[in-house]
N, C-alpha and C positions, 0 to 999 in steps of 0.2 A: 091283319095281325090279331091276335087273341089277346084278350085282357089278362091282367094279371091276378094272380090268386088274391091278391090285397090291392082294393082299388085305389088306395092312396099310392100304390107304386105304378099306377099305369103309365104316367108321363114318362119317367126314367125307362121303364121297359120298352116303350115305343121308341124313345131315342136309342136304346141298345138295339132293338130289333132292326131299326133303320140303317144303323152302323152295320151290323153283322151281314145283312142281306146283300148291301151295297158290296162289301168286301167279298162275300161268297160269290156273288155272280162276276164281280168285274175283276178278281184276282184270282181267288181260291180256283173256280172252274177252268181258269185258262192258264193255270199252273205256274202263275206267277209268283204266289206267296202261300206258304203252308201255315204259318203262325199269324193268328189274328190279333197282334199287339195293339193296333190302333183302336180296337173296340173294348180292350180289357178294361180300362178304367170305367166306362160305362157300365160294364158287366159288373164290376166291383160295387158301383152306386147302386144297381139293383138288386145285388144280394144282400147289401147292407140294408136297404129298404124294406125287403121282404124278410130278413131276419128279424128286424124290430118289430113288423107287423105280426109276425108269428109269435113272437114272445109276448107282444102285448095281449095275445089272444090265449096265450098259455099253450099254444101249438107246440112250441119248441119242445117242451118237456116231454110230449107225446111221442115226438119223433125221436128224442134221445133214448127213451125207453124202448121204442121199437128197434132202433139200431142195435142197442145193447141185448135185448132178446134173440136177436137174429144175428149175432156176431159170428157163432160158431158155424151156421149155415154159410154166410156170406165168405168165412174164410175157406169153408170146404169148396164152394163153388169158384171163387176167385183163385184159389190154389191151383186149379188146372190150367189157368190161363197165363199164369206168371212164368 
C-alpha cells in the first residue's frame, strides 16, 4: 500500500486501506455488499487527518482556489453525466 501524502497520516491511511481491501475482495467482488459502511469511519478519520495536514501546509487554500478557477469547466463536463 502506498504512503499518505502527509506522513503523519500514514497509520490511519494504512488502517483504512486494510479495511477497504478486505471488504473489496471478500464482499464486493463476491456480490455480497455494494456499500462499504464498515470502513467509512476509518475513511473519515483519514480525511480529517489529511485535511488538517494540508491546511497546516497552506495547500488547502491552493486547492480551494483551483476548484474555484475550474468550476465552470467542472460544471460543463459534469453536466453531461447527470
